[in-house]
N, C-alpha and C positions, 0 to 999 in steps of 0.2 A: 764625374758624377757617381759613381759607383762611392768617392771618397766622402761625397754629402749624403748619399746613405747607408753609409756606416756609421756616421756623425751621428744623423737621425735614429738610427735604431741603438748606438750607448745611450744615445740623451733618452730615449722611452723606454729601456731596460733600466735605469737612473731610477724615473719617475718611477717605474713597476713594481720595486724592490728597492724604495727609498725607506729610512726607518727615522723615527722621527722620537727622540729621547726625553723623557719625563721630567719637567722642569723641578724646580724643589720647592713645597710646598710654605714653605718658610723666607723666601726669597725676599727680601726687604726693597722696601720702594718700589713694587710692581704695581705700574700704573697701565691706562688704555696704552695700545702701541699706535704709529698713523697710519699703518695698516688697517687694523681694526676700526681706527675713527672714517675710516674711508666706507667700511661695511657700514658702518653704520648712516653717512651718507646715501647709500643705496637704500638702504634701509628707510630713511626717510619718505622719499619717493614711493615705497609702496606704503605707507602710514596715511600719507597727505592724501593719495588715491583711493585707498577705504575710508576714510574720515568723507572724503567727499561723495562717494557712492552715498553714502549713510544723509549727509544734507540733502540730499538729492529726494532722496527717499523719503524721506521726513516733511520735504518741502511741498512735495506729491503727496501727502496724505498717506502712505505707506509704510506707518510707521512700525508695527510688526515686520513687515516683509524686511522694509530696508536695518530693523536693528539686528536678524536671521541673518541675511548676507553678510552687513559686517561684523559680526564676529567669527562668521568661517573665514573671511577673506582675514579679518585679521590677524586668525591662527595663524593662518599658514606664513603670512609676513611675521609674526613673534617667531615662531616656532623653528624656521629657520635663521632667523637672530640664535635663539635661544643655544639652537645644535651648535654652533659654530663657536659660539662666545664662551661656552662650557671647555669644547675641544679645547680653542684655543687659550685658555686659562693653563689647562695642564699638559698641554705639544708646544706651544708656539716658542720651536727652537731659532725659529726666523733664518732659516737655509731656505736653498731657492728652491727646494720641490714645492715645504709649505707655503713659500708665496706665489709657485704660480698656480698651486691650486686653490689658495683665497681667491687671486685675483677670477679665476673658475667660476666658484659658488658666489663672487659678488656681481658677477656676468647674469649668473642666474637669477641674481636679488633682482635686479632689474627688470629682467625679463619676466620674473612673476609682476612684479608691479606693474607692467606695462598690461599684464593678462590681470590685474584686477581693474585697470583704467578702462579697459576694452570692455571688460563683463557686464550684459544686460540683462541677465538673469534670463535668461532662453536658452540661448546656444549654449553649449556644453567650452569650459572654458579650458581654450586649447592651448592657448599660450601661457596661461599659469602653470600650466600644469607641463608644458615643458622647461618652463622656469624655475618649478620646484624639485624636476627631474634632474637638470643642471646640476641643481645645487645640492641634490640629495648625493647624486653620483660621487660628488670631490668631496660629501662626509664620509662617506664609505671609501675613497682611497684614501681619507686622512685616517680613518681609524685604523685600516691595514695596515698604514706608516705605524701607528702607535704600539699596533700588534707585533712590527716585527721590532719593532726598540724597546718595548718596556716587558722584558720577562715575568715581573711581576704580576704588571695587569695585562696581560698578553690575552687570557681568557675573558675577562671585559671588556675587551677593545673588541673582540671578535663576535662577541653577543651583539654588541653595539653596531658593528659593520651587519650583521645577519639581520637584527632585528627591524633594522632601518630599509633593507633590500625588501623586507619583507612586507613594509607597511608601503610601501611604494610600490608595489604590485597590487595592493589594497586599493591607493588613491587612480592607479589607472581603469581596475573595472569599475570603479566607484562614477569616475568623471568619462567613460568610454558607452557607460551601458545607462547612466541616469542621467538627462538633461537637468538641470536646475529645478524647474518646476514642477518635476515629476514631486506626487508626494512620500516618496519614500527616501528622497535626497537628502533630507536635513538630518532626519533621522538614522542614515548609514553613515553621515557624514559626523554626526557626534560620536558613531560607534568608532569611527577611525579616529577621531580626535582621542577618544580616551584609547584606544592600540598604543597612540602614541606616548599618551603621559606614561603608560605603563611601562614604555622602555628601560627606565632605568632605572625600574624597582627589578624587573626581569634583569637585567645584566648585571647589575651591583647586589645581587642578592649573597653573594661570596665577599667580592673584595671590593671599596670602591673607586671610584674612578680615581683621576690626579686629577686637582682644582687648587686655587690660590686664595683662598679666603678672601683676602685683601681688594685684590685685583676683580673679584667678580661682583661685587660689594660695587667698585668704582664702574663697573661695565653696566650694570642695573641704572645706577646714578645717571650716567647716560642714556639711556633710553627713557629716563624719566623728563630727561633735557629735549629729548627728540619731539614727546609728546607735549609739554608744555609749548615748545615751539610753534605747534602747529595751535595752537592759542591764541600763542601772540599775532601770526599770520593773517587767523581770523579777523585780532582787534585793528591790523592795522588794513587788511579789508573795509569793517567799517567805517576807521574813520576818514580813509580814500573814497567814500563812493558817494559823498557830496561834494558838488563842484567848489563850493562857498567852503568857510568853516561853518558847523551847523552844530549850535550848542546839543541839538537832542543826540546827533549821532557821537558828540564826545561828552556825552553821559554814558550813552549807554558802552561803546568804547572804555571809560574808565570806570565803571562797576564790570565789564569782563577782564579787564586789567586787575581791577582787585580780587577777582575770584582766582587770577591764573596765578599772582602770586602767592595768594593763599594756599593756595592746593600747594606750590613752589615750599612755602614755608614749614606745611603740615610736616610733608618729607622728609624738609632735610633741616632737623631741629635738633640735629645732635644727639639725635639717641642711637643707640646699637641697633645696626640689623643683624641677623646669621647668626644666632648666639653662637650656634654649634654646628658640628658635623655630623649629625646624627640625619640618617635618612629623611625622617618622618619628618624632622623642622626644613632640613631641606628644601624638601619640596613642596610643605607645607609655605614654603617664601618665596619660591622661585615660581608654582604656578598659581600663588595670591596675585602674584605681580603681573600676572596675564589678566585678571580683570582690573587690576588696577590700571595696567596702560591701556589695555582697551576704553579705559572710563576716561582715563583725559583724551583719550585720542575723540572718544562719543563727547566730550565737552567741547573738543574746538567745532564740531558739527554744528551743537548748540549753538554754537554761537553763531551760526555763518546762517542758521533756521532762525534765526534773528532779524539776519540785515535782509534774509529773504522777505521777512513778514514786514521790516519797517521800511520794502520798495514797494510791498503790494504786490509782488508776487509771486507770493503764498496763500492757499486758503489757511493755512494754519492756524488756531486761536490764541491766543494769549497765553490763555492755561496748557495748552500745547507746545508752545515754545518754551516755558517755564516749566515743563517736565524733560522737555530736550534737552537742558541746562540742568534740573536737579537730580534725576534719576540719574546720570553719570556722576556725577558731583557725590551723590549718597554713596552709590558704589564706591569709584576712589574711596573715599574715607571706609568704607566695609571693610573693604581688602586690604588698607593703607593697616585696619586691627587685628585685621586675621592676622597676616604675613610680620608684623613687626608689635603692635602695642600688648597684642592677647599674651604674649610668651615675657614681655619687658617692664611694662607700666603694671604696677599695684595702687590701690586705692583709689578716691575719685576719677582721676586719670587714663586708670583701664578703662572707662566707661564713654571717657569724652568725645573721641570718635564715634561711637555706636547712637550717642543722644544726639549729637550734632546730626546726622544723617536723617537719624527720623524726625527731627523739627527740619531739617531742608525740604526733606518729602512732602512733608505736612504744608508747609509754607509754597511749595510749586503747586499743589491738589488746590489749598485756600484761599491761600493771601489773593490781596485786588495786585499786590504789587510785589510779584514774588521773588524777580531779579533783586530788587532792593533787600528783603531780609535773607536771601540767602547770601546775598555780600556780604551782609551785617554776622549773620554767626558765623560765616567761616572765617572772617577778622578778630570777631570775638576767642573764635578758638584758637586761632593761632597766638592771641595775644594772651589768652589762659597758658597755653605749652610754654613759651617764652619765660614767663612768670615763674612757674614751678620750674623750669630747667635751672633761671637764676639764684633762684632761693636753694635748689639742693646743689648748686654750684659754690654760692657763699658758704654753705653748711660745711662741703667739705675741707674746704681751706679752713675752717674753723676745727 
């Protein structure tokens, strides 16, 4: 028995004092690891729970409250994913302690997802808080490991660990003292979100954290696939809703399918992402993607609302359904412009996404066939971008 205790003591000591060495920023062929993909699977559950809750709220006529709750729930899921992703990009050395702590964080992500599913908007989100705590404790341990192993980035790593611990105390104070229906809950949540977003600014004021450019872009691409996958899940539900093949369901599913693929086409259009490592550029790109990812998941919720109306299980009007789809798509396009096109495109193409977003909002509010107009506008935007890319590619060859 004493031998077992000694082995346990040694194992705990190794975890407590482990070191994570920084990975090379110019490492070739750096893509997502299988462990990161497992983390993505856990994130899928949280994203799905947030989107499902939004669809229920909108179908029940609680649009504003549903949007606020969805923004909060999605923010926690996205923040946890972002914290781990950027850290792993710089310090994933494939060691046993790193993998063990990663598994702890993944379990916390699943607990957070369960808390989002269990949230009713009345009781404090205890389960979500527990899951978020597990994840943040894992992140603090990882940053302390980086502080031990990266002498050049030690101060930055310690500032990250301290800031994350401080913000976690803030979340405890908020959740324990203010139920979700309290008037101050959402303003205080927004204040906490601002504090979380300010952590990199404070931590990297002297030395930037280590991360791999191509790997980060690959990871963000994967998250966008996650939210567009939620759109596919909603489309499958629309198709499966009728017991026999129904042209109306196939028409609706076809329009939603074209919308989802157009969103994919506009994002993955071979245009460069994240042009440099300047902190302001990086933060604009990274935080702009929160709106983009949330809008993608909210679009899936809009598809589900459309199905609820078709089933006559929702009192939402046709225009309300159109706005439930059109507003998220417009936000998706605006966020994509902010994060990427604002700095990379010139000429008429610079304004394409903003013009498309404006027209989509107008069609959602005014058109008698909004879904058809939204689909047509997105398809046209994709075709315009493809033509410009092909023309530029031919010119570069000449």
